[in-house]
C-alpha positions in Angstrom: 119.7 91.2 96.0 119.6 91.4 92.2 122.1 89.4 90.2 123.2 90.3 86.6 123.6 86.8 85.1 125.9 88.1 82.5 128.5 89.6 84.9 127.5 87.5 87.9 127.6 90.7 90.1 124.9 91.2 92.7 123.5 94.4 94.0 121.7 94.9 97.3 118.3 96.7 97.0 116.6 96.6 100.3 115.8 94.4 103.2 112.7 92.2 103.6 111.6 92.2 99.9 109.0 89.6 99.0 110.1 87.3 96.2 107.3 88.2 93.8 108.0 91.3 91.8 107.2 93.0 88.6 109.0 95.4 86.0 107.8 98.9 85.7 106.3 99.7 82.3 109.4 101.6 81.3 111.7 98.8 82.3 113.9 100.9 84.6 112.4 99.9 88.0 111.5 96.8 89.8 108.2 96.8 91.6 107.8 94.7 94.7 106.3 94.4 98.1 107.9 94.4 101.5 106.6 94.4 105.1 106.8 97.7 106.9 105.4 97.7 110.4 103.8 94.2 109.8 101.9 95.4 106.7 102.9 94.8 103.1 103.2 97.8 100.9 104.4 98.3 97.2 107.8 99.8 96.5 109.8 100.6 93.4 113.6 100.4 93.0 114.9 102.5 90.2 117.9 100.5 88.7 119.4 103.7 87.2 119.3 106.0 90.3 119.6 103.1 92.8 116.8 104.6 94.9 113.9 102.9 96.5 110.5 104.8 96.7 107.4 103.8 98.5 104.3 103.7 96.2 101.5 102.7 98.7 100.9 103.0 102.6 98.7 100.5 104.3 97.8 98.5 101.2 98.4 95.0 102.7 99.0 93.8 99.2 101.3 91.2 97.6 102.0 89.9 94.2 102.2 93.3 92.5 101.8 93.6 88.7 102.1 96.8 86.7 99.5 97.5 84.0 100.8 97.8 80.4 100.3 101.5 80.5 102.3 101.8 83.8 99.5 103.6 85.6 98.0 100.9 87.8 99.2 98.0 90.0 97.2 94.8 90.3 97.8 93.0 93.6 96.5 90.4 95.9 95.1 92.1 99.0 95.2 90.4 102.4 92.7 91.4 105.1 91.5 89.4 108.2 93.1 86.2 106.7 91.3 86.5 103.4 92.8 87.3 100.0 91.2 89.3 97.2 92.2 90.8 94.0 92.7 94.6 93.8 93.9 97.4 91.6 95.5 100.7 92.8 97.0 103.7 90.9 100.8 103.7 91.1 100.7 106.7 93.4 98.6 104.7 95.8 95.2 106.4 95.2 92.0 105.0 93.8 92.2 101.6 95.5 89.5 99.2 94.1 88.8 95.6 95.0 87.8 93.4 92.1 86.7 90.6 94.4 85.3 90.8 97.8 85.0 87.4 99.7 85.6 85.8 103.0 85.3 82.1 102.0 89.2 81.2 102.2 89.6 81.5 98.5 93.2 82.4 97.7 94.5 84.4 94.7 98.1 84.3 93.3 100.1 86.1 90.7 97.8 88.5 88.9 99.0 89.2 85.3 97.6 91.9 83.0 96.3 91.3 79.5 98.1 93.3 76.8 95.1 95.8 76.6 94.9 96.2 80.3 91.2 95.1 80.4 91.7 91.8 82.1 93.7 90.1 84.8 94.9 86.4 84.6 95.5 84.8 88.0 95.7 81.6 89.9 92.9 80.8 92.3 92.6 78.1 94.9 89.5 77.2 96.8 89.3 74.9 99.8 88.9 71.2 98.9 89.4 72.0 95.1 92.4 72.2 92.7 94.1 75.3 91.9 92.8 76.8 88.6 93.7 79.7 86.3 91.0 82.3 86.0 90.3 85.7 84.2 88.5 88.7 85.6 87.7 92.0 83.9 89.6 95.0 85.3 86.5 97.1 84.7 84.4 94.9 87.0 82.4 97.0 89.4 84.3 97.0 92.8 82.6 95.6 95.8 79.1 95.3 94.2 76.3 96.5 96.4 73.9 93.6 96.6 71.5 92.6 99.4 72.1 88.9 99.0 73.6 86.3 96.7 71.7 83.8 94.5 72.9 80.4 93.3 73.7 80.6 89.6 70.6 79.5 87.7 68.2 79.6 90.7 66.0 82.3 92.0 66.3 81.4 95.7 68.0 84.0 97.9 70.7 82.9 100.2 71.0 84.7 103.6 74.8 85.1 103.3 75.4 88.7 102.0 78.9 88.2 100.6 79.5 87.2 97.0 81.9 84.2 96.6 84.7 84.8 94.2 83.3 82.9 91.2 79.9 84.7 91.5 81.8 88.0 91.7 83.9 87.1 88.6 80.8 86.2 86.7 78.6 89.1 88.2 78.0 90.7 84.8 76.3 87.4 83.7 74.1 87.1 86.7 70.9 89.1 86.3 68.6 90.1 89.1 64.9 89.2 89.0 
């Protein structure tokens, strides 16, 4: 339900909507996620036409945020119990993951910078406090690396996944 606080009137939108949502760039639609067949997808509800439209299929994403130009959606993708940050076009095409980890890091509430070049988000790591972090939206998706290195060391680690901090800082880590 959506409530107009001036008139106190409520309007039903749809069943099963997640409580995290975003305005469309034009301001005439609400963007939200809801579960369909056990998977979370992004939907838009046009407040003028009172119609819902499905923007993605099989996204498995939550916390949608529309880019300032209205062309992309940032989201928290859920897969095999892991969360990662991703971006997808509003028509559901060109899905890109900005992070790619499987270390129980949790991401929440991505928000776009005014120029659309960065995302601000909340990050929680096991046994650590929740922090606020920033990542470039122009980060190379799922970098192709054979192994990861500890920052400041030349020793290779056998684990082939990048943890989220290393991924966010990937541009500053130089291969030797």
